[in-house]
Every structure is written in C-alpha cells, then in structure tokens.
mmCIF file of the C-alpha atoms, coordinates in Angstrom:
data_MODEL
# 
_entry.id   MODEL 
# 
loop_
_atom_site.group_PDB 
_atom_site.id 
_atom_site.type_symbol 
_atom_site.label_atom_id 
_atom_site.label_alt_id 
_atom_site.label_comp_id 
_atom_site.label_asym_id 
_atom_site.label_entity_id 
_atom_site.label_seq_id 
_atom_site.pdbx_PDB_ins_code 
_atom_site.Cartn_x 
_atom_site.Cartn_y 
_atom_site.Cartn_z 
_atom_site.occupancy 
_atom_site.B_iso_or_equiv 
_atom_site.pdbx_formal_charge 
_atom_site.auth_seq_id 
_atom_site.auth_comp_id 
_atom_site.auth_asym_id 
_atom_site.auth_atom_id 
_atom_site.pdbx_PDB_model_num 
ATOM 1  C CA . MET A 1 1  ? 114.091 42.750 152.316 1.00 0.00 ? 1  MET A CA 1 
ATOM 2  C CA . GLU A 1 2  ? 111.365 44.450 150.275 1.00 0.00 ? 2  GLU A CA 1 
ATOM 3  C CA . ILE A 1 3  ? 112.616 47.852 151.396 1.00 0.00 ? 3  ILE A CA 1 
ATOM 4  C CA . VAL A 1 4  ? 116.133 47.072 150.236 1.00 0.00 ? 4  VAL A CA 1 
ATOM 5  C CA . GLN A 1 5  ? 114.801 45.856 146.899 1.00 0.00 ? 5  GLN A CA 1 
ATOM 6  C CA . TYR A 1 6  ? 112.731 49.033 146.543 1.00 0.00 ? 6  TYR A CA 1 
ATOM 7  C CA . ILE A 1 7  ? 115.789 51.173 147.213 1.00 0.00 ? 7  ILE A CA 1 
ATOM 8  C CA . GLN A 1 8  ? 117.820 49.235 144.668 1.00 0.00 ? 8  GLN A CA 1 
ATOM 9  C CA . ASP A 1 9  ? 115.077 49.361 142.026 1.00 0.00 ? 9  ASP A CA 1 
ATOM 10 C CA . LYS A 1 10 ? 113.966 52.963 142.469 1.00 0.00 ? 10 LYS A CA 1 
ATOM 11 C CA . LEU A 1 11 ? 116.955 54.869 143.781 1.00 0.00 ? 11 LEU A CA 1 
ATOM 12 C CA . TYR A 1 12 ? 120.080 53.123 142.502 1.00 0.00 ? 12 TYR A CA 1 
ATOM 13 C CA . ARG A 1 13 ? 119.642 54.566 139.030 1.00 0.00 ? 13 ARG A CA 1 
ATOM 14 C CA . ASN A 1 14 ? 119.020 57.990 140.507 1.00 0.00 ? 14 ASN A CA 1 
ATOM 15 C CA . PHE A 1 15 ? 121.553 58.225 143.305 1.00 0.00 ? 15 PHE A CA 1 
ATOM 16 C CA . LYS A 1 16 ? 122.606 61.658 142.066 1.00 0.00 ? 16 LYS A CA 1 
ATOM 17 C CA . GLU A 1 17 ? 119.058 62.848 142.737 1.00 0.00 ? 17 GLU A CA 1 
ATOM 18 C CA . VAL A 1 18 ? 119.275 61.347 146.220 1.00 0.00 ? 18 VAL A CA 1 
ATOM 19 C CA . ARG A 1 19 ? 122.467 63.332 146.786 1.00 0.00 ? 19 ARG A CA 1 
ATOM 20 C CA . LEU A 1 20 ? 120.787 66.485 145.503 1.00 0.00 ? 20 LEU A CA 1 
ATOM 21 C CA . ALA A 1 21 ? 117.790 65.899 147.770 1.00 0.00 ? 21 ALA A CA 1 
ATOM 22 C CA . SER A 1 22 ? 120.105 65.462 150.758 1.00 0.00 ? 22 SER A CA 1 
ATOM 23 C CA . LEU A 1 23 ? 121.826 68.772 150.032 1.00 0.00 ? 23 LEU A CA 1 
ATOM 24 C CA . CYS A 1 24 ? 118.476 70.553 149.655 1.00 0.00 ? 24 CYS A CA 1 
ATOM 25 C CA . LEU A 1 25 ? 117.321 69.153 152.996 1.00 0.00 ? 25 LEU A CA 1 
ATOM 26 C CA . LEU A 1 26 ? 120.533 70.302 154.641 1.00 0.00 ? 26 LEU A CA 1 
ATOM 27 C CA . LYS A 1 27 ? 120.040 73.821 153.285 1.00 0.00 ? 27 LYS A CA 1 
ATOM 28 C CA . ALA A 1 28 ? 116.457 73.740 154.547 1.00 0.00 ? 28 ALA A CA 1 
ATOM 29 C CA . GLY A 1 29 ? 117.772 72.950 158.013 1.00 0.00 ? 29 GLY A CA 1 
ATOM 30 C CA . ASP A 1 30 ? 116.243 69.470 158.280 1.00 0.00 ? 30 ASP A CA 1 
ATOM 31 C CA . ARG A 1 31 ? 119.341 67.684 159.538 1.00 0.00 ? 31 ARG A CA 1 
ATOM 32 C CA . ASN A 1 32 ? 117.629 64.407 160.447 1.00 0.00 ? 32 ASN A CA 1 
ATOM 33 C CA . MET A 1 33 ? 116.237 63.878 156.949 1.00 0.00 ? 33 MET A CA 1 
ATOM 34 C CA . TYR A 1 34 ? 119.550 65.028 155.497 1.00 0.00 ? 34 TYR A CA 1 
ATOM 35 C CA . LEU A 1 35 ? 121.335 62.263 157.390 1.00 0.00 ? 35 LEU A CA 1 
ATOM 36 C CA . VAL A 1 36 ? 118.841 59.682 156.111 1.00 0.00 ? 36 VAL A CA 1 
ATOM 37 C CA . PHE A 1 37 ? 119.271 60.749 152.494 1.00 0.00 ? 37 PHE A CA 1 
ATOM 38 C CA . HIS A 1 38 ? 123.041 61.092 152.850 1.00 0.00 ? 38 HIS A CA 1 
ATOM 39 C CA . PHE A 1 39 ? 123.197 57.559 154.225 1.00 0.00 ? 39 PHE A CA 1 
ATOM 40 C CA . LEU A 1 40 ? 121.129 56.316 151.271 1.00 0.00 ? 40 LEU A CA 1 
ATOM 41 C CA . TYR A 1 41 ? 123.469 58.159 148.922 1.00 0.00 ? 41 TYR A CA 1 
ATOM 42 C CA . LEU A 1 42 ? 126.541 56.552 150.468 1.00 0.00 ? 42 LEU A CA 1 
ATOM 43 C CA . VAL A 1 43 ? 124.947 53.105 150.333 1.00 0.00 ? 43 VAL A CA 1 
ATOM 44 C CA . LEU A 1 44 ? 123.918 53.508 146.700 1.00 0.00 ? 44 LEU A CA 1 
ATOM 45 C CA . LYS A 1 45 ? 127.288 54.953 145.736 1.00 0.00 ? 45 LYS A CA 1 
ATOM 46 C CA . GLY A 1 46 ? 129.005 52.013 147.401 1.00 0.00 ? 46 GLY A CA 1 
ATOM 47 C CA . GLN A 1 47 ? 126.823 49.504 145.555 1.00 0.00 ? 47 GLN A CA 1 
ATOM 48 C CA . GLY A 1 48 ? 127.659 51.185 142.270 1.00 0.00 ? 48 GLY A CA 1 
ATOM 49 C CA . ASN A 1 49 ? 131.290 50.239 142.711 1.00 0.00 ? 49 ASN A CA 1 
ATOM 50 C CA . PHE A 1 50 ? 130.400 46.542 142.753 1.00 0.00 ? 50 PHE A CA 1 
ATOM 51 C CA . ILE A 1 51 ? 127.820 46.412 139.973 1.00 0.00 ? 51 ILE A CA 1 
# 
C-alpha cells in the first residue's frame, strides 16, 4: 500500500507530467516504460474524476 500512497502523493498532482513522460518514452522507442507510465497516467486520470 505504500507504493499506492506514494503514487497518489507524488504523481496525482502532476499527472500531466506523467503523460508527457510517457509520450517522451514512446518517442525514444522505450515501449515497455511507455506502457508503465501510460498506465499510471490512466490510473491517475481516473482517480481525478472521483476526487
């Protein structure tokens, strides 16, 4: 649960930066990391609708 809390505390406020990072990784050709960041972006975006 600490990881989830960290994500909420550190990344929720900056989910646009997470999205930007995912796009940069995709352009750099690192598809695996892109998928990780894109998943984080979708999770954070989804949480934003409920907060």
